[in-house]
N, C-alpha and C positions, 0 to 999 in steps of 0.2 A: 504494500500500500504506499501511496505517496504522501510524504510529509511536507508540511508548510512552516516557515519561520514565524512564530508568533512575536517573540521579543529577543533581545540579547542583553544579558546581565553582566555587569562588571565583575561579579564574584560567584563562585559556586554556591555560597550560602543563600544568596538572593535567587538563583535559579532553583534551588531546592525548595525554597519557599513557594515560588510559582508552581512547581511541579506537585507539591502537596495540595495546594489549593484546587488546581485543575483535577487531580486525581480524586479528591473529595467530591467533585461534581460529576465524575464518571468519564472524564476526558483523558484519553491516553496521550502521554507525552514523553519525549525523550530529550536528554540534555546532551549537547554536542560541544566538545572542546572543554569539558570540565577539568580535565587534567592539565592541559596546557595553561588555561587561565589560572589554575592555582599555583602553578610553578612560577610563572612570569607575569604577575598582575599588572605591572607597569606598561605592558603592551596592549592594554585594553583599547579597542577601537583601531588598532593598526593591524593591517593585513587580515581583517575579519575575525580578529580575536574576541574574547569575551565568551561567555557561555551561552549558547544558543538554545532557546527553549522552542522545540518543534512539536507540532501536533499533527494529527492525521488531517489530511486535506478536507475530508467531510465534516471534521469538528472545529475548523478554524473560526468560523463566525460565532459559534457558541463559546468558544475559547476567549475570543475578544470580549464578549459581553461579560463573562465571568471575571476577567482581569479588570475591565473598566469598573464593574461594580465594587471590586476589592479596592481599586485606587480611590474611588469616591468615598467609601467608608473610611479609608485612612485620612483622607483630607477632612472630613467631618469630625473624625475623632481628634485630630491635632488642632482643629479650630477650637474645640471645646476646652482643650488643655490651655490655650493661649488666652481665651476670654476670662 
């Protein structure tokens, strides 16, 4: 099955969080470049480095919705802390 790039994270830790969120919603995903990014994090963004979070092509739109909902929740939570 074909996979599509959902996002690229600067650290393996952040990518694992995305993976857990997606899997909790029943979306299969894989992480690409996690070893390289852990060994040389200063190369994030160069030559396609960073940890790629990839999902099945058929799950891409649903995965985008899940990630956007998570980001919205984080923003609201941080806004409450500041207020």
